[in-house]
mmCIF entry with sequence, helices, sheets and N, C-alpha, C, O atoms, coordinates in Angstrom:
data_MODEL
# 
_entry.id   MODEL 
# 
_entity.id                         1 
_entity.type                       polymer 
_entity.pdbx_number_of_molecules   1 
# 
_entity_poly.entity_id                      1 
_entity_poly.type                           'polypeptide(L)' 
_entity_poly.nstd_linkage                   no 
_entity_poly.nstd_monomer                   no 
_entity_poly.pdbx_seq_one_letter_code       MATRKQYTKEFKLDAVSLVVDQGYSRSEAARSLDINAQM 
_entity_poly.pdbx_seq_one_letter_code_can   MATRKQYTKEFKLDAVSLVVDQGYSRSEAARSLDINAQM 
_entity_poly.pdbx_strand_id                 A 
# 
loop_
_entity_poly_seq.entity_id 
_entity_poly_seq.num 
_entity_poly_seq.mon_id 
_entity_poly_seq.hetero 
1 1  MET n 
1 2  ALA n 
1 3  THR n 
1 4  ARG n 
1 5  LYS n 
1 6  GLN n 
1 7  TYR n 
1 8  THR n 
1 9  LYS n 
1 10 GLU n 
1 11 PHE n 
1 12 LYS n 
1 13 LEU n 
1 14 ASP n 
1 15 ALA n 
1 16 VAL n 
1 17 SER n 
1 18 LEU n 
1 19 VAL n 
1 20 VAL n 
1 21 ASP n 
1 22 GLN n 
1 23 GLY n 
1 24 TYR n 
1 25 SER n 
1 26 ARG n 
1 27 SER n 
1 28 GLU n 
1 29 ALA n 
1 30 ALA n 
1 31 ARG n 
1 32 SER n 
1 33 LEU n 
1 34 ASP n 
1 35 ILE n 
1 36 ASN n 
1 37 ALA n 
1 38 GLN n 
1 39 MET n 
# 
_struct_asym.id          A 
_struct_asym.entity_id   1 
# 
loop_
_struct_conf.conf_type_id 
_struct_conf.id 
_struct_conf.pdbx_PDB_helix_id 
_struct_conf.beg_label_comp_id 
_struct_conf.beg_label_asym_id 
_struct_conf.beg_label_seq_id 
_struct_conf.pdbx_beg_PDB_ins_code 
_struct_conf.end_label_comp_id 
_struct_conf.end_label_asym_id 
_struct_conf.end_label_seq_id 
_struct_conf.pdbx_end_PDB_ins_code 
_struct_conf.beg_auth_comp_id 
_struct_conf.beg_auth_asym_id 
_struct_conf.beg_auth_seq_id 
_struct_conf.end_auth_comp_id 
_struct_conf.end_auth_asym_id 
_struct_conf.end_auth_seq_id 
_struct_conf.pdbx_PDB_helix_class 
_struct_conf.details 
_struct_conf.pdbx_PDB_helix_length 
HELX_P HELX_P1 AA1 LYS A 9  ? VAL A 20 ? LYS A 9  VAL A 20 1 ? 12 
HELX_P HELX_P2 AA2 ARG A 26 ? LEU A 33 ? ARG A 26 LEU A 33 1 ? 8  
# 
_struct_conf_type.id          HELX_P 
_struct_conf_type.criteria    ? 
_struct_conf_type.reference   ? 
# 
loop_
_atom_site.group_PDB 
_atom_site.id 
_atom_site.type_symbol 
_atom_site.label_atom_id 
_atom_site.label_alt_id 
_atom_site.label_comp_id 
_atom_site.label_asym_id 
_atom_site.label_entity_id 
_atom_site.label_seq_id 
_atom_site.pdbx_PDB_ins_code 
_atom_site.Cartn_x 
_atom_site.Cartn_y 
_atom_site.Cartn_z 
_atom_site.occupancy 
_atom_site.B_iso_or_equiv 
_atom_site.pdbx_formal_charge 
_atom_site.auth_seq_id 
_atom_site.auth_comp_id 
_atom_site.auth_asym_id 
_atom_site.auth_atom_id 
_atom_site.pdbx_PDB_model_num 
ATOM 1   N N  . MET A 1 1  ? 0.879  -23.659 -3.167 1.00 0.00 ? 1  MET A N  1 
ATOM 2   C CA . MET A 1 1  ? 0.462  -22.379 -2.542 1.00 0.00 ? 1  MET A CA 1 
ATOM 3   C C  . MET A 1 1  ? 1.403  -21.283 -2.933 1.00 0.00 ? 1  MET A C  1 
ATOM 4   O O  . MET A 1 1  ? 2.613  -21.493 -3.013 1.00 0.00 ? 1  MET A O  1 
ATOM 5   N N  . ALA A 1 2  ? 0.872  -20.132 -3.174 1.00 0.00 ? 2  ALA A N  1 
ATOM 6   C CA . ALA A 1 2  ? 1.688  -18.966 -3.551 1.00 0.00 ? 2  ALA A CA 1 
ATOM 7   C C  . ALA A 1 2  ? 2.468  -18.425 -2.373 1.00 0.00 ? 2  ALA A C  1 
ATOM 8   O O  . ALA A 1 2  ? 1.992  -18.472 -1.239 1.00 0.00 ? 2  ALA A O  1 
ATOM 9   N N  . THR A 1 3  ? 3.610  -17.933 -2.615 1.00 0.00 ? 3  THR A N  1 
ATOM 10  C CA . THR A 1 3  ? 4.463  -17.283 -1.575 1.00 0.00 ? 3  THR A CA 1 
ATOM 11  C C  . THR A 1 3  ? 3.919  -15.884 -1.342 1.00 0.00 ? 3  THR A C  1 
ATOM 12  O O  . THR A 1 3  ? 3.610  -15.156 -2.285 1.00 0.00 ? 3  THR A O  1 
ATOM 13  N N  . ARG A 1 4  ? 3.805  -15.518 -0.055 1.00 0.00 ? 4  ARG A N  1 
ATOM 14  C CA . ARG A 1 4  ? 3.398  -14.145 0.256  1.00 0.00 ? 4  ARG A CA 1 
ATOM 15  C C  . ARG A 1 4  ? 4.433  -13.158 -0.074 1.00 0.00 ? 4  ARG A C  1 
ATOM 16  O O  . ARG A 1 4  ? 5.618  -13.383 0.174  1.00 0.00 ? 4  ARG A O  1 
ATOM 17  N N  . LYS A 1 5  ? 4.018  -12.045 -0.639 1.00 0.00 ? 5  LYS A N  1 
ATOM 18  C CA . LYS A 1 5  ? 4.970  -10.985 -0.980 1.00 0.00 ? 5  LYS A CA 1 
ATOM 19  C C  . LYS A 1 5  ? 5.298  -10.233 0.287  1.00 0.00 ? 5  LYS A C  1 
ATOM 20  O O  . LYS A 1 5  ? 4.415  -9.943  1.095  1.00 0.00 ? 5  LYS A O  1 
ATOM 21  N N  . GLN A 1 6  ? 6.569  -9.916  0.461  1.00 0.00 ? 6  GLN A N  1 
ATOM 22  C CA . GLN A 1 6  ? 7.009  -9.166  1.643  1.00 0.00 ? 6  GLN A CA 1 
ATOM 23  C C  . GLN A 1 6  ? 7.363  -7.789  1.204  1.00 0.00 ? 6  GLN A C  1 
ATOM 24  O O  . GLN A 1 6  ? 8.023  -7.594  0.183  1.00 0.00 ? 6  GLN A O  1 
ATOM 25  N N  . TYR A 1 7  ? 6.921  -6.822  1.982  1.00 0.00 ? 7  TYR A N  1 
ATOM 26  C CA . TYR A 1 7  ? 7.151  -5.398  1.693  1.00 0.00 ? 7  TYR A CA 1 
ATOM 27  C C  . TYR A 1 7  ? 8.147  -4.837  2.726  1.00 0.00 ? 7  TYR A C  1 
ATOM 28  O O  . TYR A 1 7  ? 8.150  -5.232  3.892  1.00 0.00 ? 7  TYR A O  1 
ATOM 29  N N  . THR A 1 8  ? 8.978  -3.918  2.262  1.00 0.00 ? 8  THR A N  1 
ATOM 30  C CA . THR A 1 8  ? 9.945  -3.291  3.179  1.00 0.00 ? 8  THR A CA 1 
ATOM 31  C C  . THR A 1 8  ? 9.208  -2.281  4.062  1.00 0.00 ? 8  THR A C  1 
ATOM 32  O O  . THR A 1 8  ? 8.104  -1.830  3.755  1.00 0.00 ? 8  THR A O  1 
ATOM 33  N N  . LYS A 1 9  ? 9.860  -1.956  5.156  1.00 0.00 ? 9  LYS A N  1 
ATOM 34  C CA . LYS A 1 9  ? 9.285  -0.977  6.089  1.00 0.00 ? 9  LYS A CA 1 
ATOM 35  C C  . LYS A 1 9  ? 9.101  0.357   5.355  1.00 0.00 ? 9  LYS A C  1 
ATOM 36  O O  . LYS A 1 9  ? 8.098  1.035   5.579  1.00 0.00 ? 9  LYS A O  1 
ATOM 37  N N  . GLU A 1 10 ? 10.001 0.737   4.521  1.00 0.00 ? 10 GLU A N  1 
ATOM 38  C CA . GLU A 1 10 ? 9.956  1.998   3.729  1.00 0.00 ? 10 GLU A CA 1 
ATOM 39  C C  . GLU A 1 10 ? 8.721  1.992   2.814  1.00 0.00 ? 10 GLU A C  1 
ATOM 40  O O  . GLU A 1 10 ? 8.005  2.989   2.716  1.00 0.00 ? 10 GLU A O  1 
ATOM 41  N N  . PHE A 1 11 ? 8.488  0.864   2.154  1.00 0.00 ? 11 PHE A N  1 
ATOM 42  C CA . PHE A 1 11 ? 7.355  0.768   1.261  1.00 0.00 ? 11 PHE A CA 1 
ATOM 43  C C  . PHE A 1 11 ? 6.031  0.942   2.040  1.00 0.00 ? 11 PHE A C  1 
ATOM 44  O O  . PHE A 1 11 ? 5.117  1.632   1.588  1.00 0.00 ? 11 PHE A O  1 
ATOM 45  N N  . LYS A 1 12 ? 5.954  0.289   3.236  1.00 0.00 ? 12 LYS A N  1 
ATOM 46  C CA . LYS A 1 12 ? 4.765  0.369   4.052  1.00 0.00 ? 12 LYS A CA 1 
ATOM 47  C C  . LYS A 1 12 ? 4.546  1.798   4.540  1.00 0.00 ? 12 LYS A C  1 
ATOM 48  O O  . LYS A 1 12 ? 3.410  2.270   4.564  1.00 0.00 ? 12 LYS A O  1 
ATOM 49  N N  . LEU A 1 13 ? 5.622  2.501   4.934  1.00 0.00 ? 13 LEU A N  1 
ATOM 50  C CA . LEU A 1 13 ? 5.460  3.901   5.367  1.00 0.00 ? 13 LEU A CA 1 
ATOM 51  C C  . LEU A 1 13 ? 5.014  4.770   4.205  1.00 0.00 ? 13 LEU A C  1 
ATOM 52  O O  . LEU A 1 13 ? 4.187  5.664   4.383  1.00 0.00 ? 13 LEU A O  1 
ATOM 53  N N  . ASP A 1 14 ? 5.541  4.523   3.039  1.00 0.00 ? 14 ASP A N  1 
ATOM 54  C CA . ASP A 1 14 ? 5.066  5.284   1.873  1.00 0.00 ? 14 ASP A CA 1 
ATOM 55  C C  . ASP A 1 14 ? 3.618  5.061   1.571  1.00 0.00 ? 14 ASP A C  1 
ATOM 56  O O  . ASP A 1 14 ? 2.913  5.996   1.193  1.00 0.00 ? 14 ASP A O  1 
ATOM 57  N N  . ALA A 1 15 ? 3.154  3.843   1.727  1.00 0.00 ? 15 ALA A N  1 
ATOM 58  C CA . ALA A 1 15 ? 1.764  3.498   1.510  1.00 0.00 ? 15 ALA A CA 1 
ATOM 59  C C  . ALA A 1 15 ? 0.866  4.219   2.518  1.00 0.00 ? 15 ALA A C  1 
ATOM 60  O O  . ALA A 1 15 ? -0.181 4.747   2.143  1.00 0.00 ? 15 ALA A O  1 
ATOM 61  N N  . VAL A 1 16 ? 1.253  4.248   3.755  1.00 0.00 ? 16 VAL A N  1 
ATOM 62  C CA . VAL A 1 16 ? 0.488  4.906   4.800  1.00 0.00 ? 16 VAL A CA 1 
ATOM 63  C C  . VAL A 1 16 ? 0.475  6.408   4.582  1.00 0.00 ? 16 VAL A C  1 
ATOM 64  O O  . VAL A 1 16 ? -0.542 7.065   4.805  1.00 0.00 ? 16 VAL A O  1 
ATOM 65  N N  . SER A 1 17 ? 1.612  6.954   4.143  1.00 0.00 ? 17 SER A N  1 
ATOM 66  C CA . SER A 1 17 ? 1.717  8.354   3.862  1.00 0.00 ? 17 SER A CA 1 
ATOM 67  C C  . SER A 1 17 ? 0.732  8.811   2.754  1.00 0.00 ? 17 SER A C  1 
ATOM 68  O O  . SER A 1 17 ? 0.179  9.908   2.835  1.00 0.00 ? 17 SER A O  1 
ATOM 69  N N  . LEU A 1 18 ? 0.523  7.988   1.751  1.00 0.00 ? 18 LEU A N  1 
ATOM 70  C CA . LEU A 1 18 ? -0.423 8.344   0.729  1.00 0.00 ? 18 LEU A CA 1 
ATOM 71  C C  . LEU A 1 18 ? -1.814 8.554   1.288  1.00 0.00 ? 18 LEU A C  1 
ATOM 72  O O  . LEU A 1 18 ? -2.523 9.463   0.856  1.00 0.00 ? 18 LEU A O  1 
ATOM 73  N N  . VAL A 1 19 ? -2.209 7.745   2.222  1.00 0.00 ? 19 VAL A N  1 
ATOM 74  C CA . VAL A 1 19 ? -3.550 7.872   2.828  1.00 0.00 ? 19 VAL A CA 1 
ATOM 75  C C  . VAL A 1 19 ? -3.612 8.973   3.848  1.00 0.00 ? 19 VAL A C  1 
ATOM 76  O O  . VAL A 1 19 ? -4.506 9.818   3.803  1.00 0.00 ? 19 VAL A O  1 
ATOM 77  N N  . VAL A 1 20 ? -2.657 8.977   4.782  1.00 0.00 ? 20 VAL A N  1 
ATOM 78  C CA . VAL A 1 20 ? -2.708 9.898   5.892  1.00 0.00 ? 20 VAL A CA 1 
ATOM 79  C C  . VAL A 1 20 ? -2.359 11.339  5.494  1.00 0.00 ? 20 VAL A C  1 
ATOM 80  O O  . VAL A 1 20 ? -3.077 12.284  5.822  1.00 0.00 ? 20 VAL A O  1 
ATOM 81  N N  . ASP A 1 21 ? -1.234 11.477  4.777  1.00 0.00 ? 21 ASP A N  1 
ATOM 82  C CA . ASP A 1 21 ? -0.727 12.792  4.446  1.00 0.00 ? 21 ASP A CA 1 
ATOM 83  C C  . ASP A 1 21 ? -1.289 13.391  3.143  1.00 0.00 ? 21 ASP A C  1 
ATOM 84  O O  . ASP A 1 21 ? -1.451 14.606  3.026  1.00 0.00 ? 21 ASP A O  1 
ATOM 85  N N  . GLN A 1 22 ? -1.573 12.546  2.205  1.00 0.00 ? 22 GLN A N  1 
ATOM 86  C CA . GLN A 1 22 ? -1.947 13.011  0.880  1.00 0.00 ? 22 GLN A CA 1 
ATOM 87  C C  . GLN A 1 22 ? -3.461 12.829  0.576  1.00 0.00 ? 22 GLN A C  1 
ATOM 88  O O  . GLN A 1 22 ? -3.926 13.228  -0.492 1.00 0.00 ? 22 GLN A O  1 
ATOM 89  N N  . GLY A 1 23 ? -4.200 12.246  1.489  1.00 0.00 ? 23 GLY A N  1 
ATOM 90  C CA . GLY A 1 23 ? -5.638 12.184  1.353  1.00 0.00 ? 23 GLY A CA 1 
ATOM 91  C C  . GLY A 1 23 ? -6.162 11.128  0.354  1.00 0.00 ? 23 GLY A C  1 
ATOM 92  O O  . GLY A 1 23 ? -7.312 11.194  -0.082 1.00 0.00 ? 23 GLY A O  1 
ATOM 93  N N  . TYR A 1 24 ? -5.306 10.161  0.002  1.00 0.00 ? 24 TYR A N  1 
ATOM 94  C CA . TYR A 1 24 ? -5.743 9.096   -0.909 1.00 0.00 ? 24 TYR A CA 1 
ATOM 95  C C  . TYR A 1 24 ? -6.722 8.152   -0.096 1.00 0.00 ? 24 TYR A C  1 
ATOM 96  O O  . TYR A 1 24 ? -6.595 8.004   1.119  1.00 0.00 ? 24 TYR A O  1 
ATOM 97  N N  . SER A 1 25 ? -7.652 7.558   -0.799 1.00 0.00 ? 25 SER A N  1 
ATOM 98  C CA . SER A 1 25 ? -8.439 6.490   -0.182 1.00 0.00 ? 25 SER A CA 1 
ATOM 99  C C  . SER A 1 25 ? -7.555 5.226   -0.169 1.00 0.00 ? 25 SER A C  1 
ATOM 100 O O  . SER A 1 25 ? -6.577 5.154   -0.914 1.00 0.00 ? 25 SER A O  1 
ATOM 101 N N  . ARG A 1 26 ? -7.884 4.256   0.650  1.00 0.00 ? 26 ARG A N  1 
ATOM 102 C CA . ARG A 1 26 ? -7.143 2.992   0.617  1.00 0.00 ? 26 ARG A CA 1 
ATOM 103 C C  . ARG A 1 26 ? -7.127 2.360   -0.784 1.00 0.00 ? 26 ARG A C  1 
ATOM 104 O O  . ARG A 1 26 ? -6.106 1.829   -1.220 1.00 0.00 ? 26 ARG A O  1 
ATOM 105 N N  . SER A 1 27 ? -8.227 2.420   -1.455 1.00 0.00 ? 27 SER A N  1 
ATOM 106 C CA . SER A 1 27 ? -8.298 1.885   -2.819 1.00 0.00 ? 27 SER A CA 1 
ATOM 107 C C  . SER A 1 27 ? -7.366 2.603   -3.801 1.00 0.00 ? 27 SER A C  1 
ATOM 108 O O  . SER A 1 27 ? -6.672 1.975   -4.601 1.00 0.00 ? 27 SER A O  1 
ATOM 109 N N  . GLU A 1 28 ? -7.372 3.946   -3.713 1.00 0.00 ? 28 GLU A N  1 
ATOM 110 C CA . GLU A 1 28 ? -6.523 4.736   -4.583 1.00 0.00 ? 28 GLU A CA 1 
ATOM 111 C C  . GLU A 1 28 ? -5.046 4.464   -4.325 1.00 0.00 ? 28 GLU A C  1 
ATOM 112 O O  . GLU A 1 28 ? -4.252 4.305   -5.252 1.00 0.00 ? 28 GLU A O  1 
ATOM 113 N N  . ALA A 1 29 ? -4.700 4.415   -3.033 1.00 0.00 ? 29 ALA A N  1 
ATOM 114 C CA . ALA A 1 29 ? -3.318 4.123   -2.683 1.00 0.00 ? 29 ALA A CA 1 
ATOM 115 C C  . ALA A 1 29 ? -2.886 2.765   -3.180 1.00 0.00 ? 29 ALA A C  1 
ATOM 116 O O  . ALA A 1 29 ? -1.790 2.607   -3.717 1.00 0.00 ? 29 ALA A O  1 
ATOM 117 N N  . ALA A 1 30 ? -3.747 1.789   -3.000 1.00 0.00 ? 30 ALA A N  1 
ATOM 118 C CA . ALA A 1 30 ? -3.434 0.440   -3.453 1.00 0.00 ? 30 ALA A CA 1 
ATOM 119 C C  . ALA A 1 30 ? -3.203 0.378   -4.952 1.00 0.00 ? 30 ALA A C  1 
ATOM 120 O O  . ALA A 1 30 ? -2.253 -0.240  -5.434 1.00 0.00 ? 30 ALA A O  1 
ATOM 121 N N  . ARG A 1 31 ? -4.099 1.035   -5.674 1.00 0.00 ? 31 ARG A N  1 
ATOM 122 C CA . ARG A 1 31 ? -3.940 1.073   -7.150 1.00 0.00 ? 31 ARG A CA 1 
ATOM 123 C C  . ARG A 1 31 ? -2.675 1.757   -7.583 1.00 0.00 ? 31 ARG A C  1 
ATOM 124 O O  . ARG A 1 31 ? -2.022 1.295   -8.518 1.00 0.00 ? 31 ARG A O  1 
ATOM 125 N N  . SER A 1 32 ? -2.293 2.867   -6.924 1.00 0.00 ? 32 SER A N  1 
ATOM 126 C CA . SER A 1 32 ? -1.105 3.551   -7.310 1.00 0.00 ? 32 SER A CA 1 
ATOM 127 C C  . SER A 1 32 ? 0.181  2.770   -6.963 1.00 0.00 ? 32 SER A C  1 
ATOM 128 O O  . SER A 1 32 ? 1.230  2.978   -7.573 1.00 0.00 ? 32 SER A O  1 
ATOM 129 N N  . LEU A 1 33 ? 0.076  1.903   -6.008 1.00 0.00 ? 33 LEU A N  1 
ATOM 130 C CA . LEU A 1 33 ? 1.187  1.079   -5.593 1.00 0.00 ? 33 LEU A CA 1 
ATOM 131 C C  . LEU A 1 33 ? 1.178  -0.340  -6.205 1.00 0.00 ? 33 LEU A C  1 
ATOM 132 O O  . LEU A 1 33 ? 2.095  -1.135  -6.000 1.00 0.00 ? 33 LEU A O  1 
ATOM 133 N N  . ASP A 1 34 ? 0.094  -0.619  -6.969 1.00 0.00 ? 34 ASP A N  1 
ATOM 134 C CA . ASP A 1 34 ? -0.115 -1.901  -7.615 1.00 0.00 ? 34 ASP A CA 1 
ATOM 135 C C  . ASP A 1 34 ? -0.142 -3.092  -6.592 1.00 0.00 ? 34 ASP A C  1 
ATOM 136 O O  . ASP A 1 34 ? 0.510  -4.122  -6.765 1.00 0.00 ? 34 ASP A O  1 
ATOM 137 N N  . ILE A 1 35 ? -0.931 -2.865  -5.539 1.00 0.00 ? 35 ILE A N  1 
ATOM 138 C CA . ILE A 1 35 ? -1.131 -3.917  -4.517 1.00 0.00 ? 35 ILE A CA 1 
ATOM 139 C C  . ILE A 1 35 ? -2.635 -4.062  -4.271 1.00 0.00 ? 35 ILE A C  1 
ATOM 140 O O  . ILE A 1 35 ? -3.455 -3.250  -4.699 1.00 0.00 ? 35 ILE A O  1 
ATOM 141 N N  . ASN A 1 36 ? -2.937 -5.123  -3.572 1.00 0.00 ? 36 ASN A N  1 
ATOM 142 C CA . ASN A 1 36 ? -4.337 -5.446  -3.223 1.00 0.00 ? 36 ASN A CA 1 
ATOM 143 C C  . ASN A 1 36 ? -4.791 -4.546  -2.065 1.00 0.00 ? 36 ASN A C  1 
ATOM 144 O O  . ASN A 1 36 ? -4.089 -4.444  -1.059 1.00 0.00 ? 36 ASN A O  1 
ATOM 145 N N  . ALA A 1 37 ? -5.955 -3.892  -2.195 1.00 0.00 ? 37 ALA A N  1 
ATOM 146 C CA . ALA A 1 37 ? -6.462 -2.962  -1.186 1.00 0.00 ? 37 ALA A CA 1 
ATOM 147 C C  . ALA A 1 37 ? -6.823 -3.720  0.123  1.00 0.00 ? 37 ALA A C  1 
ATOM 148 O O  . ALA A 1 37 ? -6.922 -3.085  1.172  1.00 0.00 ? 37 ALA A O  1 
ATOM 149 N N  . GLN A 1 38 ? -7.012 -4.989  0.087  1.00 0.00 ? 38 GLN A N  1 
ATOM 150 C CA . GLN A 1 38 ? -7.348 -5.750  1.276  1.00 0.00 ? 38 GLN A CA 1 
ATOM 151 C C  . GLN A 1 38 ? -6.183 -6.054  2.182  1.00 0.00 ? 38 GLN A C  1 
ATOM 152 O O  . GLN A 1 38 ? -6.386 -6.589  3.271  1.00 0.00 ? 38 GLN A O  1 
ATOM 153 N N  . MET A 1 39 ? -4.987 -5.739  1.783  1.00 0.00 ? 39 MET A N  1 
ATOM 154 C CA . MET A 1 39 ? -3.800 -6.080  2.534  1.00 0.00 ? 39 MET A CA 1 
ATOM 155 C C  . MET A 1 39 ? -3.609 -5.223  3.706  1.00 0.00 ? 39 MET A C  1 
ATOM 156 O O  . MET A 1 39 ? -2.639 -5.393  4.444  1.00 0.00 ? 39 MET A O  1 
# 
């Protein structure tokens, strides 16, 4: 079984900021951060 990737609090806040403050869709934010949009 694969190990789950753990993200820092700062990374998570940056990801949320892309959507909330900068108007990215979840899909766009995920692509720009190279993560799965379902996370």
